[in-house]
N, C-alpha and C positions, 0 to 999 in steps of 0.2 A: 607505426604503433604509438607514436608520440602524440600526446594531446597537450597543448600549452597549459602549464599549471596555472599561470596567471589568469587564464580565461575560465578555469574550471575549479577554483577553490570552492570547497564544499559542494562539489558537483555530484549530481545524481543522488540527491538526498532522499528520494523516494517519498517518505513521509516522516521527516525528522522531528520528533516531539522534543520540546524543551521542558524537561521535568523541573517542577518548582522545588523539588527536594534538593536539586543540585545546581540549577542554572536560573538566572533571572532573565526574562526576555529583554532584548534591546530594541528600543524604538527606532524604526528606520527614518532616514532623513526626508523621505517623501510621503510618509503616512503616519497616522496616529493610531491609537488603540481603540478604534471604534468597536462596540460590542455587538455580538451577533444576534440575529433574530432566532426565534424558536420555530422549528419545523414540526410537522405532524409526525406520527410514529411510522408512517409508511404502511400501516395495516389498512390497505385500501379495499373497499367492498367491490362487488362486481359492477361493471360499467356498461352492461348491455342497455340499461334504461337510458343511458346518456348517448347512445348511438356510437359507442366506442368499442373497438375490438377487445376481447378478453382472452382470446386464445394466445398461447405462447408463441406460436408461429404466425408471422405477419402474412395475411392472405396475398399480399403483393410480392412475396418471395417466389421466384420462379421455381416450380416443382422440379425442374432439372437440377436444382441446387440442394435438393433435400438429402442427398447422399454424396459424400466425398471419401477420399482415401486419406488415412492418417499417416503418421510418421513411419510406422512399421508396415504399411500397406493394408492395414485392417480397415473395414468399412466403418464410417462414422455417419450418424444420422442427425438431421437438424432437430434441435429441441427448443430453440428460441431464436427469433429474428425480429428486427425492426428495420424497415426500409425507409422510414421517415418520408413517405410520399405524400402524406396528408399535410397540406399547408396550414399554417397558423395554429399549430398545437401549442398548448400552454402546459408548463411543467411546474406551476406553483403547487405547493403541497395539496394533495387530494385531487388534482386535476387529471392525472394520468395513472392508468393501472400498473405501470411498470417503472416509471421514472419520476424522480423528484429533483428539482433544481433548488439548491440550498440558498439561504439568505444569511450570510455570515462573513466574518473575516477569518482567513486561514492563519490563525495565530501561531501554529507550530512551525511554519516555514517563514513567518514574518513577511508575508506577501505584501505587495504594494496595492493590490486590487481588493475590492469588496466583491464577493460573489453575490449576484443579484439575479433572481429568477427571470427578470425582464430581459436579461442578456442572452437568453436561450430560446430559440424558436425554430420553426421549420418553414421552408419555402423551396420551390423548384426542385423537389425530390431529395432534399438533404436537411439534416440538422445543422444549425448554425450557432456557434458560441462566439459572441462578439465582445472584444475588449475595446473599451473607449476611454478617452480622457475626460471623465466626468467626476466632479466632486460628489462624494457620497460617504456618509458616516465618518467624517474626518479623514478620509482617504481621497486620493486624487484620481483613482482609476476604478473602473467597473468592468467585471467580466462574469463568467458563469462556470458553475460546476454542476453536473448532472449525475445522479447515482441511482442505482436500483436497490439501495440498502433496505433490507427487510421486506422488499417487494418481489425481487427475483434474485435467486442465487443458484449456483451450480457447483458440483464437485466432480472434478476430472473432466477431460475433454479438450476441445479446441475452440478458442475465442478468436474471431477474426473481425476486424474493423477496417472499413475503407475511408480514408481521410485525405482531405486537402489541408495542408498545414498553413498557418497564418504567415503573413508577411513574406519575406524574401529569404532564400537560403544564404544570402551574403550578410545579413544583419542580425546580430546577436541580441537576445533579450527575451523573446517569447519562450514560455514553458508549456507547450501543449502536451497532453498526456492522455493515454488510455490505460487503465490499470484495474486491479482487483484487490479486494481486501476481505478478510474473514468477517462474517456478519456480527460477531460479538464486539467488534470495534467499529464505531461509526466515524468516518474520516472527519477531522476538524472538531470533533466532540471529545476534547482531551481527557476528560474523566473516564471515558469508555476505552480509550486506547492506552492509558498509562499502565505499564506492566503487562500489556497484551501485545502491542506492536513492538518489534517485528518478530516476536517469538513464533517458532514452529517446532515444538518440543514436547516429548511425552516420556521423559525419564526423570526420576528423582535423584538429582545429584547437584554438584556445584553450579551447573549451568542454570539452575533456577534461582540462584541467590543474588542478592544485591551486589552490584559491581562485578559479578561473576567471580567472586572470591570465596574462599572457604568461610565457614561460620565465624571464625575468629578474625577475618579480614586480613590475614597475614600471608596469604598465598592463594593459588599457586603463583610462581614468579611471573609466568606469562600474563596473568591478569594484572599484575602490578607494573610490568615493564614493556610488554610487547605492543602496547598502544603507541609507543614511540617509534615504531617501525614505519609509520606513515606520516607524511607532512600534513595530512588533513586533520591531525590532532594538535598541530602547533597552536592554533587559535585558542585551544582549551588549556594550553600550558600544562599538559599532563602526559605521563607515560602509561597511565591506566588504559586497559583495553576497553573497559565498559563503565559507563555511568548510568546504566539502566537500573531501575529499582528492584529488579528480580521479576520472575514470572508470577503474576498475581494469581492465576488459576492453574497452578502447576500440579504435577503428579505427586508432589510432596504435601499438598494441602491436607490439613488435619480433618479427620472425619467429623462431619456435622457442621463444618464451617461453610461459609457462603460460596457455593460452587455450582455451576450449571449441570455437572455430571457429564457423562455417565460414570458409573463405578465399575470396577473390575470384580471378579469373583472373590478376591481377597478383601474387598471393601475399599481399596484405594481408588483415587480418582484418576480418570484420564486427563492428561495435561491439555488445557484449552488455551486459545490465543486468538490474535487477529493478524495472521500472516499477510504478506503482500507479494503478488506477482504482477509485474508491469508488462503490458503489451509493448508500449514504447514511451519514452520521454524524449522529446526532440530538442535539439540545440543547434548552435552554429559554432563550428571550430575552424579557424583560419579561412573565414569567408566561404565555408562549405557546410551544407546541412548534413547532420548525422543524427542518429538516435541511439539512446541507451536501451538495451533489451535486457531486462534484469529481474531478479527476485531479491527481496530483502529478508535477512535471516537473523535470528538470535536463538541461543547464545552464539558467541563469536569464536571462530578459530583464532589461535594465536597470530597476532599481526594481521588478522583478517584475510589470511591466505587461504584460498580454496585448495582442497586436496587435489593433487594431480600427479601422484607418484607413478602411475602406470602410463600416463599420457592419454588415457581414455576417459578419465573422470569428466572432462569437458573437452569439446572440440569445436573449432570454428569451420564454417563451410562457405560463407559469403566471401568473395575475393577481397572485399574491403574490411572484413572483420578484424578487430583487434580486441584483446581483453582490456577492459577499462583500467586506466591507471588509478582510478578511485576504487579502492577496495572496501572502504568503510571508515567509520570513526567511532567515538565513544557511544554513539546512539544507534548504530546499525552496522551489520556486515552486508555488503552489496555484492551479489554475484552478477556482474554486469559485463556484457559484451557490447561493443560499439560497432556500428556499420553505417556506411553512407546511405542517405536517402536518395530517392528519385528527385533530382534537382528541378524537375518540371512540375512536381506535385505540391506546389505552393501557390498561395493566393496571388502573389505578384510575380510569379515566374512560371509560366506554362499553364497553370490553372487546372491541371489534371488531378486525378485521385490515385493514391497508392494504397495497397493493402498491407496490413500489419497483423500478426497473430502469434499466439503461442498455443501449444498443445502440452498437456501434462497428465501424468499418471501419479496420483497421490501415494504417499507412503514412504517406505524405506528402500534401501538397495535390494533387500530380500524380496520386496514386492515388485521389482522391476521398475521402480519409480524414476521419473525423469521430467525435465521441462525442455521443450524445443521451441525456438523462436523463428518466425518466418517474415521475410520481406517480399512483397509482390509474389506470393505463392512459392517462393524458394526458401529452402532451409538456410538460416543464417548461422545459428549455433545451437549446440545441445549441451545441457548440463545434466549428468546422471546424479542420482541421489548420493553416490559415493563422494561427490565433490564436497558435500556438507556432511560427510560421515564423522565418526568419532575422532577426537583430537586429543591424544595423550598429553601433549604439552599443555593444553588448556584445561585438561581434566574434565572434558565434557563428552557426552555421548552423541550419537548421530542426530542431526536435525531431520525432520520429515519434510518431504515435498508436501505442501499444504494439504491437509485432510479436512479442513474446515469448509463449510459452505461459503462460497466466495460471491460477492456482489460486484457489479460493474461500475466504473467511474470514468467519466469523460470530463476534462476540464482544460481551460486555457488560463494560465497563471502568469504572473510577472513578479519575479523574486530574484534578488542578487544572491540568495542562498543556494540557487541552482547554477547560476552562471553569470557572466558579465552582461549587464543590461545597458545597451548603447542607446540611451534616451535621445541623443542628438540625431540618430538615424532612424529610429523606429517611426513607423507611420501609423497614425490612428485615424479611424478605427481599424482593427485587424480582426479577422474571422477565421476560426477553425471550423471546417465543414466536415460533416460525417455523412457519407452516402448510405451506409448500412452497418448494422451490428448483427453478427450471427454466432450462435453457439452450437457446436456439434458434440455428440458423445457416442461411444460404442453402444450398439443396440442392446447388448447384454449388461451394460453398466450405466443405464440412464439414471441420473441422480440430480434432480432439480428440486429446488425448494430451499428456504432459509431455515427450516427447523427439522432436519432429518433426525430420525430416532437415535442414530449413533453419535450425532453431534448436535444435540438440541440447543436452541437459542431462545425460543419464544418466552418461556417462563422466566428466564433470567432477565431478559430485556424488560418484560412487563414489571418485574419486581423492582427494577432500577430505572424506571421509565424517565424520570427527571434527567438523569445523566445522559440519556440517549436523545433527549429533545431540547436540552438547554446547552447551547454551545459556550455559554459563559462559565460553565463548570469545567475547569481545565485539569484538575487533579482528583484522584479518588478519595484521599483521606484528609486533605488539608481543610482548614476552616473556610467558611464562606467568604470572609473578607479578602482572601487571596485566591478565590475561585475554586475552593475545594468542595467536594461532594459530602465530606464529613462521614465517610463510611469506614468501617473496620477493614483492614487488610486481612485476608485469610492467613492463618498461621501456617508457617512452613516447618515441618517436623524436624528438619535438619539443624535448626538453631538451638542454642542452649535453652533448656526448659521445654523444648519441643511443643507438644500440644497441651502442656500443663500451664503455660503462661497465659496471662490475661490478653485478650485481643487488643490491638493498638490501631491507631489511625495512620500508621506509617509502616513501611515494609522493614523486614530484617530484624537485627538485634537492636539493642539500646542505641538511641540516636547518637550518643557520644562517640561510638565507634562504627558509625554507619557508612563511612566513606573510605575508599582505599587510598593508599599513599599516592 
């Protein structure tokens, strides 16, 4: 169960935002701060006139695969698929009905590469994302990220992807991943994710507040001290458990403030966010390939420890499974299990494909909610909602297994924020290949679309369209000269003055007392 700490400092960061309220980004020694391009909204019209498919299910998917069995033995039916059999597809904004390749720098994770739509294409029955050593926008590397943001989303079900990983299982450095995020946050568009990622919370209490502290900033003790229970906070020189700015669209939001809804019968808002569940993030440990199978959560348990009092809140099944030594840091709590990959399913080792997947039921423990992760069709590990249940020490309530409409993300990155990058041994170019993507859901719980009535997103996105289409905007309320969107933060009624204070451009109480010790 041991993973070498030296090789995995800041490992499995999921999508670690660097908030300008608390941290200043540090320039990497191999890249500069090239500014991102502007994408389309993803609101794509029908494509029949262009000779492209518009049905959610790819006609190339074998009908024998239209139905499978889920974790509990229930039937699941196919609701979306892409077999990537058509050669030469383009994923520039507006070119595909379901996918868009972004044109930007992943500032939040300080990546070495620039994401360029030209790095993503299809041939020989697969999607290919290629990382190359090419100078572009003051960076030295080019790669790709493909997403279905605001084009295709799903809520609940099974997401499976067949992948050949880049490079070799013996050489560390590549960060290939397949993952999902709630549609209210657009990955790498920092203004949209600040105060949204990685929250998955629908209670009005301390968990919604800045730094996860009480309104006066003086407690609870776990918020001030339990962050020191992990070495992954050493680089921040803090014992605080959280440096998040608070949940921007929380259940504590004052009536009439900027919130996408919906509202409850008492007029209060449902807590909204941009949660994350990862199919996999691949790395190399001790010259052997493995994957993190994870979900990212906020607010955080004390010390980032998952609940497991009964021994059934989470369980491993793969013979190589181990709970990740990385539990989180001031930016996220990571519910992560690690398991070995098929060592032949790499570009330079065997060349075969492996399948990775997760199935989830949204909600709380009372809803029977869970996430299960699969490797090559076999159960790797399971996390029940109780694992992120209430934590009295942290004075927070239960987090939800994500209920937001989730979109798909496929990318190949290069970042020392994820793991050790062995530039001397990496071979360029390197390609992550995807044979197919398939989404299944219970026939009585089919829920596809990015704007479901109980978790709407369309009006809110349209209202704040610039934040969702300009990756140079990295914070919600700061001024333009530092990348801010200059919007008011919704007021949180738990703070002094509650809903009677004037709205401000920053979260929480007065700035003078806005950080925990």
